[in-house]
C-alpha positions, 0 to 999 in steps of 0.5 A: 489472487491479488492483481492490479492496482491497489491504493495505499490510501491516506488518512485525512485529518481535520484541522484539529487533528481528528480523523476526517471520516467524510473526506476519507469516504470521498477519497474511497469513492474517487478510487472506486470510480477510477476502477482500482482493484482494491484499497489498502487503508491503515498502512504506511501511507495511512499513518497507521502508527498514529491512529487509535484502535477505534479510529482504525475500526471506523476507517475499515468499516467505511472502506468495507461498506463502500467497496463491497462488490466493487473492490477488495479491502486489504487492511494494514494490520502489522506491527512489531508486536506479534500479539498486537498484529494478531489482534488487529488482523482478527478485528479486520477480519471481523469487520469484513476485510478481504485481506490483511497487509502485515509488515515485517516487524520494525525496530526489534530486528527479528532473525529470519526464524523470528520473522517466520514465526511472526508471520505464521502466528498471524496467518494461523490466527485468521482465515482471510488472506495475508499479504506479507509487506517486505520493506527493509528501508523502514524496518531494518530487516528483509524477508529473505526469499527462503523465509517467504517460500517456507511461509507460503508452503506452511501457511495456506492463507499467505497469498501475496507479498508487497515487495518494497525491498528495493532489490529487483533481483530478489523480486524476480527470484520470488516470482521464479520460485512462487507457487501458482496463485501467489501474487507479487505486488510492487510496493514502489510505484517507480518499479511497478512496470519493470516488476510486471514485465518480470511476471509481477501482478500489480502494485500497492500504490501511493501515486494512485491516491491522486491519479487513480485512473492513470495508474490503473490504466498503466497497470492494466495495459502492462498486465494485458501485454500492451507494453508500448501503451504501458511504457508511454503511460509510465513515462508520463507518471514518472515525475510524480513517482519521483515527487511523491518521495521528495520528503517522507511518505505520505507528506508529499502525497497528502500535500498534493491532495490538499492542493486539489482541495480533497483534504486538509494538509494536516498530519499527526506528529511526528509527521509534519507539513512539506517544506516550502521549497519542496512544496513549490517543486511538487506544485510544479510537477502537478501542474505540468502533469495537469493534475492541478 
């Protein structure tokens, strides 16, 4: 079962645009020191669309090696091509990943039947657990609850959903109908506490890139039923939850990590640097939160 804080880790680039593997390994180490439950490389926050297959493989290898016996590694393997998603998921399995995060296909806008067949084909192709990643805002399609329940019933290794649909009622519906052992993880830092209160199991977090210990503490408190403590910690984190989406993710969180000197503020087009006005706003938030 997936439970706790999972960090959707960024992919650092050197000034020449190449992947900075040394910086990536350092970031993984910081996450492990904070005690997170798992790391999710090569997802949205990891800029997966602009990574080459050999780069992805090396990032997975680093993650698996560093996390062995300490935290789970759930690799982003989903694309809008079922065949490519299967290939990527098999590679992640081969390299020792603990699970695959498979996004709903984007741009081609499949029907609910198409979504079902896509996720089932990927799940059938591997033995490791699959986390369905439902994010309508980036894909233009929603994995509806009946479709998800059908997948859970028919695919024994579909073990969790990362819910970023933005619809808390849909999330609560999934929680109410899910079988025992199926995890519901928030895909939005800002609603994590609300989701846990409703019976959710944790978060795949952007904020934990820069405040892993604080995010872990908030989620741990909530899952332990210490709601007063969780509420306090969540309120302290709220300004970051807002600031991390001041522009498209992962631009702000990478800018924040660069301000801390952990990475270079380098992106691959079409992603580009944070606008100066927003940079000042982000810096102010990070200073107020004593992150800088």
